[in-house]
N, C-alpha and C positions, 0 to 999 in steps of 0.2 A: 505493498500499498503505499501511495506516494504522502510524502512527509504533509502535505498541506491539506491534504484528504482526511489524513488523520485526525492532525488539528482540529480542522471544521468537526469531525464525527465527535472529537473528547470533549469541545466546547461544548455541542448539543446536548452531550450526555449528558454531563454537567448539569446543563439547566434544566436537565428533564427530572434529572434524580434531586439536583437540589444541592449534592454533594457527592466527592468520589475521591476513594482514599487509593494511592500511589499502586497499591497491589492489586487491588480491582482494574485501576485502567493499566495496568502494564499485564494483567490476564484477559481484559476483554479486546486488548488489540494486538495484542500477541509479540510485546516488545519486553526488553527486560524493563527493571526499577528503576534504574539508571535515565532509559529513554525516555520513561513514564514521569520521571520526575523534573526530566530536563524540557519535555513539551508541557509539562503543566505551569512552569517558570513563564517560558515562554509566552504563552496565554494569558499568564498571570501581567505579562509586562504589555499586554496590548491592551488590556480592560477587559477581555474576555471573560475571564473569572476570576474571582478573589481566593490568593492562594494562602490556606491553612496548613498548620502541623499535621503532618502524614497526607496532603492530598490535598483538596480544591473544594469552595463554592461556590456556588453561581452567585454573581455579584447581585446586590438590592436592585437595579433597577431592570436586570431579565427576568427577575421570578415576578410570572402575572398569574392571575388569580386562577384561570382555566388549568393552567399545568401545575399550581401549588393543589389544586380538589383532587387531582390524580395520584398524588407522592405515595401514600401508603400504596392503591391498586400495583400502581408502576414497582414498587419495591417488592410486594408480595407474590406477581407472578414472576418477578426475576430469582425465587426463592431459591437455594441452593442445596444440594446432597447434604451438605455440611451443617446448613439450619435444619431441617428436615430430623438429621438425626441429634442435634442437640434437643430439638423440642421434643421428641421420641424418651430422649435419657430422662431429660428436666422432670417429667409428666412420672417416671417411674417413681421419681422422688416424695409424689404427694402419696397421704395416707387417706384411707374414709376415716371420714368425720373430718378433716382438718379443713380449715379458716385459709381459702390461699388467694392472695393479691395477685393482678395478675397484671405488668406493666404495657405500655402500649406498640410495643417495637415487632416488629417482622419475626424474630426470634422467638419470641414471648409466644407471640399467636401460635407458630408452630407446633406448642402445646397442645391447643387447644383439642385436636382430634383425637387425642390420649386421653383425656378426660371427659367424654362424651358421657361415659358407661361407669362413671365414679360417684360415690356418695359425699359428696363435696359443695363445700358453701364458697362461691368464687366473687371476688371483691375488685372490679376494675371501674374505670374510666375510657376504657376502649371499646368502642361502638362496634368494631370488629369480634371483639371477643362475644361480645352479646349477642350478636348475630348469629354467630357459631356458635354458641351452647344454649341460646334461648330454649331450643326443642328435647335439653337432654332431660331427661325424664326423672334424674335424682340431684341435680345442680340448684341449688339453691342459687340466684343470681342477684348480687348487689350491686347496683350502679352509683356510683357518684356525681354526682351534680356537676355545673359549673356550665362555662362557655366553651360553647364548640369549637373547635378546631379542626374545618374540614379537610385539611390536606391531609390529618394523618387520623382523623376520624376520632379525637380524642376529644377531653372534656379538660379544662385548663383553669387557672386560675385559683382566689382565694375562697370561692365557694367548692372548691374542687379540695383544696387543700385542708380547707374544714370539715368537711365531710370524713377524709381518710381517718383525722385526726379523734372520730366520734366509734372510731371501731379499731379492733386488735386483732392481729391474724396470726395462723402459726408460723405462716411459710411463704414468702413472696419472693416472685421472680420479675427480675429488671434485665432490659440490655442497656448498651450503651453503643456511643460511634465512636467511640477508643476509648484503647488502656495503653496510657502513656508506662515508659521504662520503668518509671518512681509509683506505679501504681495507684494515678491518680487516674478514675471513672471519667469520661467525659462525655458531652453532650454537648448538639451544635443547637439545640431551640431554647433559647432561654423561658418560655411560658411552660415547657415542660420539665426544666430540673425541679423545682420546686415540689412538683407532685413527686418526681422520683424520690427525692428524701424523705419526702412525707410516707409513702412507702416503706423506707429502710425504717423508720423512727417506731411504726406501726407493729414492726412486724420480730416476731421473737427470733429467727431466723430469715435473712435473704438469702437468696441465691443471682449471682450475677451469671446470665448466658450471653458468649462470645465466640465467634468463630475465628479461628488464625487471623482472617484480614483486618480485625479489631483490634491486633497488637502493631504498628500505635494504631491504625483508624484515623479518623478524624475527630476532631471536637473543639472546642474553645474556651467551653467551660466546664467546671469540675462540679459534679454531684458527688462524688464522695473517697474518699482515698478505698484501696479494696480490700483494706485489711475490715471494713465495716460489712464486709459480707463474710457470709460463713463458710460461703465455699465460690464455686467457678466452674463452670460447666460449661467444656469448650470440644472441636474436634480436634487438636493437637494438642499436646501439653507447651507451654511456651516456654522456651527456651529463657536464660540465664540474662541473653541480651534483647528477649523481649520484654522480660519483667521482672523486676531484682523485687523479691521477697525477703523482708530478715529473717535470720536463722532461728528466729523464734516463733516465728509466723505459724499460724494455725490453721490458715485456709485451707479447706479441704480441695483438691483440682481432679476433677472426675470427668473421664474422656469419655465420648460419645463414642 
């Protein structure tokens, strides 16, 4: 593929998705990470995207409401084998009778098909999760109120945070945009970060779901340190160069 053609397609992909990691760009276009990084740098210099740690995001003037509204559907359609495996393994950590909080990400959403026959209570601010589990015969759904964020089919804001603080859950599952080497769990959406933090706070134990592309992934807002989680479900054990855990860390790493 010609470089100019790849650049145009890469810029279009970032605008459609809203964000793109170096690893995802390299895999999608069949180039090395060094080439993908250089491509993103050049596109940022031309103003076609905004460069962030580990990848790029669409510049604000390129984000259109109609593109924003399709964001969850676009990402969900591109669900990887790794995400499906992580969703299945994460669902196996749930016990009948548990009160379970499910975050809004597509990796967490992948748990739904493996929870439909469980006898549990699900607390969520994700309308996608609500639709997936609404007909489940033994699941009690508790939906958090708030302001609708159409692009990710989620409810956010002070009402959502207030609702979450009225409940306690046995186990929570959260996704992330990226995980830095120092263990900072990142997101790219300011309105989602307080909701994620509230979910961690109300859970007896919280699990982070992240495939290998999320190390480091992207993101510029810190949700919490990875030490705030009881465990990590991923498709590949992070190398020391990906994630520096302290010698006394009790983070449980489960490989899907």
